[in-house]
C-alpha positions as CSV (number, residue, x, y, z in Angstrom):
1,M,0.2,-0.1,-0.1
2,T,1.0,3.3,-0.8
3,D,0.3,4.9,2.9
4,E,3.9,3.2,3.9
5,A,5.8,6.5,3.6
6,A,7.3,8.0,6.4
7,Q,5.7,11.7,7.5
8,P,7.8,14.8,9.0
9,T,7.0,14.3,12.7
10,T,8.9,12.9,15.4
11,L,8.2,10.2,17.5
12,E,6.7,11.2,21.0
13,H,5.6,7.9,22.5
14,N,4.8,10.0,25.6
15,H,2.2,11.7,23.4
16,T,-1.4,12.4,25.1
17,P,-4.2,11.3,22.9
18,S,-6.7,14.2,21.8
19,A,-10.3,14.1,23.3
20,K,-11.4,13.0,19.9
21,E,-9.2,9.8,20.3
22,G,-9.8,9.0,23.8
23,S,-13.7,8.9,22.9
24,A,-13.4,5.9,20.8
25,H,-12.0,4.4,23.5
26,P,-13.1,5.8,26.9
27,T,-12.6,2.4,29.0
28,R,-8.8,2.2,28.3
29,E,-8.9,6.3,29.2
30,K,-9.9,5.7,32.8
31,D,-7.9,2.9,33.1
32,S,-4.9,4.3,32.7
33,S,-4.1,4.9,36.2
34,S,-4.6,1.5,37.1
35,S,-2.9,0.1,34.2
36,G,0.5,2.0,35.4
37,L,0.5,3.2,31.7
38,S,0.0,6.6,30.3
39,R,-2.6,7.5,27.8
40,G,0.3,7.9,25.5
41,E,1.5,4.3,26.1
42,M,-1.9,3.2,25.8
43,T,-2.7,4.7,22.6
44,R,0.5,3.1,21.2
45,Q,-0.5,0.2,22.4
46,R,-3.7,0.2,20.7
47,I,-2.3,0.5,18.1
48,L,0.0,-2.0,17.9
49,E,-2.9,-4.4,18.8
50,A,-5.0,-2.9,16.0
51,A,-1.8,-3.8,13.7
52,E,-1.4,-7.1,14.6
53,A,-5.0,-8.0,13.6
54,V,-4.7,-6.5,10.4
55,F,-1.6,-7.9,9.6
56,G,-2.9,-11.2,10.8
57,E,-5.6,-11.2,8.4
58,Q,-4.3,-9.4,5.5
59,G,-0.4,-10.3,5.9
60,Y,2.0,-7.3,5.5
61,Y,1.5,-6.3,1.8
62,E,-1.9,-6.0,1.8
63,A,-2.1,-4.4,5.3
64,S,-2.5,-0.8,5.2
65,I,-1.8,2.3,7.7
66,S,-5.8,3.5,7.4
67,E,-7.2,0.0,8.3
68,I,-4.7,0.2,11.0
69,T,-6.0,3.1,12.5
70,R,-9.2,2.6,11.9
71,R,-9.1,-0.7,13.6
72,A,-7.6,1.4,17.0
73,G,-9.9,4.1,16.5
74,V,-7.6,7.2,16.3
75,A,-6.4,9.7,13.0
76,Q,-4.7,8.8,10.8
77,G,-2.1,11.7,12.0
78,T,-1.8,10.0,15.4
79,F,-0.3,6.8,13.8
80,Y,3.1,8.8,12.6
81,I,3.3,10.2,16.4
82,Y,4.2,6.7,17.2
83,F,5.6,5.0,14.0
84,R,7.4,6.7,10.8
85,T,6.0,3.8,8.3
86,K,4.1,0.4,8.0
87,R,7.6,-1.2,8.2
88,E,8.7,0.0,11.4
89,I,5.5,-0.5,13.2
90,F,5.5,-4.2,11.7
91,V,8.9,-5.0,13.4
92,E,7.5,-2.9,16.8
93,L,4.8,-5.9,16.6
94,V,7.3,-8.5,16.2
95,K,9.6,-7.5,19.4
96,D,6.0,-6.8,21.4
97,L,4.8,-10.2,20.4
98,G,8.1,-11.5,21.5
99,R,8.1,-9.3,24.9
100,R,4.4,-10.6,25.8
101,L,5.3,-13.9,24.7
102,R,8.7,-14.2,27.5
103,E,6.5,-12.1,29.8
104,A,3.8,-14.9,30.1
105,S,6.1,-17.6,30.5
106,A,7.5,-15.8,33.0
107,A,4.7,-15.5,34.9
108,A,3.6,-19.3,34.7
109,T,7.3,-20.2,36.0
110,A,7.7,-17.9,38.8
111,G,8.8,-19.4,41.6
112,L,9.2,-22.6,40.7
113,T,12.4,-24.4,41.1
114,N,11.6,-28.1,39.5
115,R,13.0,-28.5,35.8
116,L,10.2,-30.1,34.5
117,E,7.6,-28.4,35.9
118,I,9.1,-25.5,34.6
119,E,8.9,-27.2,31.5
120,R,5.5,-28.3,32.3
121,Q,4.0,-24.6,33.1
122,G,6.2,-22.9,30.6
123,F,4.9,-25.0,27.4
124,A,1.3,-24.2,28.7
125,A,1.6,-20.6,28.7
126,F,3.3,-20.9,25.5
127,F,0.4,-23.0,23.8
128,R,-2.3,-20.4,25.9
129,F,-0.4,-17.4,23.7
130,A,-0.7,-19.1,20.8
131,A,-4.1,-19.6,20.9
132,A,-4.8,-16.1,22.3
133,H,-2.7,-14.6,19.2
134,R,-3.5,-17.0,16.4
135,S,-2.1,-14.3,13.7
136,V,1.8,-14.9,15.8
137,Y,2.6,-17.5,13.4
138,R,2.0,-15.8,9.9
139,I,3.7,-12.5,11.4
140,V,6.8,-13.8,12.5
141,E,6.9,-16.1,9.2
142,E,6.6,-12.7,6.9
143,A,8.9,-11.1,9.0
144,G,11.4,-13.4,7.6
145,R,11.0,-11.9,4.4
146,V,10.1,-8.5,5.5
147,A,12.3,-7.8,8.5
148,P,14.7,-10.8,8.8
149,E,16.5,-9.5,11.5
150,A,13.5,-9.1,13.8
151,A,12.2,-12.7,13.0
152,Q,16.1,-13.6,13.7
153,E,15.8,-11.9,17.1
154,Y,12.6,-12.5,18.2
155,Y,13.6,-16.7,18.3
156,Q,17.0,-15.6,19.5
157,S,16.0,-14.1,22.7
158,I,13.6,-16.5,23.1
159,C,16.6,-18.8,22.8
160,R,18.8,-16.7,25.5
161,G,16.4,-17.2,28.5
162,Y,15.4,-20.7,28.0
163,M,19.3,-21.4,27.8
164,R,20.3,-19.9,30.8
165,G,17.4,-22.1,32.5
166,L,18.9,-25.4,31.0
167,R,22.0,-24.2,31.8
168,A,21.5,-24.0,35.8
169,A,19.5,-27.2,35.9
170,M,22.4,-28.9,34.0
171,E,24.8,-27.4,36.8
172,A,22.3,-28.7,39.6
173,G,22.5,-32.3,38.2
174,E,18.4,-32.3,37.5
175,I,18.9,-32.9,33.8
176,R,21.9,-34.5,31.5
177,Q,24.6,-32.6,30.2
178,M,24.2,-31.3,26.1
179,D,24.2,-28.2,24.1
180,P,22.2,-25.6,25.9
181,E,21.9,-24.1,22.5
182,A,21.0,-26.9,20.8
183,L,18.8,-28.6,23.5
184,A,16.9,-25.1,23.4
185,Y,16.2,-24.8,19.7
186,A,14.8,-28.6,19.8
187,L,12.1,-28.1,22.2
188,M,11.1,-24.6,21.0
189,G,10.9,-26.2,17.5
190,I,8.5,-29.2,19.2
191,G,6.6,-26.3,20.7
192,H,5.8,-24.7,17.7
193,F,5.3,-27.6,15.2
194,L,2.9,-29.2,18.3
195,A,0.9,-25.5,18.2
196,L,0.9,-25.3,14.6
197,R,-1.0,-28.8,14.2
198,W,-3.4,-28.4,16.8
199,I,-3.9,-24.6,17.3
200,I,-2.7,-22.9,14.2
201,W,-3.7,-25.0,11.1
202,P,-8.2,-24.9,10.7
203,Q,-8.5,-28.3,11.9
204,T,-8.2,-27.0,15.6
205,S,-11.1,-26.1,17.2
206,A,-12.6,-22.8,16.7
207,A,-15.0,-22.9,19.9
208,S,-11.6,-24.3,21.9
209,T,-9.5,-21.6,20.6
210,A,-12.2,-19.0,21.5
211,E,-12.5,-20.4,25.2
212,A,-8.9,-20.2,25.5
213,A,-8.5,-16.9,24.6
214,S,-11.5,-16.1,26.7
215,S,-10.3,-17.4,29.6
216,E,-6.7,-15.7,29.3
217,A,-8.1,-12.5,28.6
218,A,-10.6,-12.7,31.7
219,G,-6.5,-13.0,33.5
220,Q,-7.1,-16.6,34.5
221,S,-4.3,-18.5,36.2
222,A,-1.6,-19.2,33.7
223,G,-0.9,-22.1,35.5
224,D,-4.5,-23.4,35.7
225,Q,-4.5,-26.8,33.6
226,S,-7.6,-26.5,32.1
227,T,-7.2,-23.6,30.0
228,T,-4.1,-26.1,28.4
229,E,-6.3,-28.8,28.0
230,Q,-9.0,-26.6,26.0
231,V,-6.5,-25.8,23.5
232,L,-4.2,-29.3,23.2
233,P,-5.9,-32.5,23.2
234,P,-4.5,-34.0,26.7
235,Q,-2.8,-37.0,24.9
236,V,-1.0,-34.5,23.5
237,F,0.1,-32.9,26.1
238,A,0.9,-36.1,27.8
239,T,3.0,-37.4,25.2
240,L,4.9,-34.2,25.3
241,M,5.6,-34.2,28.8
242,D,7.0,-37.8,29.1
243,F,9.1,-37.2,26.1
244,I,10.3,-34.0,27.9
245,A,11.1,-36.0,31.0
246,H,13.0,-39.0,29.5
247,G,14.8,-36.8,27.2
248,L,16.0,-34.6,30.2
249,A,16.6,-37.2,32.4
250,P,20.3,-37.4,34.1
251,T,22.1,-40.3,32.7
252,S,22.2,-41.6,35.9
253,G,19.8,-44.5,35.3
254,A,17.0,-43.3,37.6
255,D,14.1,-42.3,36.2
256,P,13.3,-38.7,35.9
257,T,11.7,-36.9,39.0
258,P,8.0,-37.0,38.0
259,V,6.0,-34.2,37.4
260,A,2.9,-32.8,39.0
261,S,0.0,-34.0,37.2
262,S,-3.7,-31.5,36.9
263,P,-6.7,-32.9,38.2
264,S,-7.4,-34.7,35.5
265,G,-4.2,-36.8,35.8
266,Q,-2.5,-35.2,32.5
267,T,1.1,-34.2,33.2
268,G,2.2,-31.2,31.3
269,P,5.0,-29.3,28.9
270,L,8.0,-27.5,29.1
271,S,8.8,-23.7,29.3
272,P,8.9,-21.0,26.0
273,V,10.0,-17.7,27.2
274,E,12.2,-16.0,29.1
275,P,11.6,-15.9,32.7
276,A,12.3,-13.5,35.0
277,P,15.6,-13.6,36.7
278,Q,15.7,-16.4,39.9
279,P,18.1,-16.9,41.9
280,A,21.4,-19.1,40.8
281,Q,20.2,-22.5,42.0
282,D,17.1,-21.8,40.6
283,A,16.6,-23.5,36.6
284,S,14.8,-20.4,35.4
285,P,13.8,-21.2,32.2
286,A,12.4,-19.3,29.3
287,E,10.0,-19.9,26.1
288,P,10.4,-21.5,22.9
289,H,8.2,-21.3,19.6
290,S,6.8,-18.8,17.5
């Protein structure tokens, strides 16, 4: 689209929306103090959320700034206060999705020290995120062509946090010694394709996906296994965790430490996002996938 060209404006991330902009989303304006975001930050986030929907539905080349601003409920001129071009907001969106995924994983695994439980809760967080943000697959894949550096950083930032947790678990003797980078990418790939098969592809139940996304939006506990069961078939999730438990087990001949099961008896998955810093003895994970 032709509206990608940069406008002669500066980036002002502390911009305060006009009354006209605010009226489009009055509830967001009222919540600015409780959310900890300024009105300008909320406007920027609203534009990013609209961009996620538009790029996810139409793809980068068909998407337009005018459609993004229409979805966001802001004037088109407001867009250029925060982003100079369509490519710039696309790159920022890829960064934003990666950051939100890492935060979701960190929240799900905070305070955990058992590596397999970290994997279970981290993977659960990733699958919920993929269900709530189905467009992330298309956006990150397209970023490989539009902004390859952004796509590469998306995965590398996930891997860096993942490697830290895996190294800590290896040093503690909780899992076997392996190449942490190769292991991180291998686990990320497993999660990526399981989500692709059971969440992204058309065979996935739209009702289950909508329900999972609704639960996350409502602030359901990140550790609630029932949400994961709505996204992935129980036997798929159980197979994943069985594979991880035996694949990571130390080579001492002992069986891997059992992972706590959900109320339904299903065991859980692996962690896909860079978690918040934890004490050195803790095996803090990271997140895999797209």
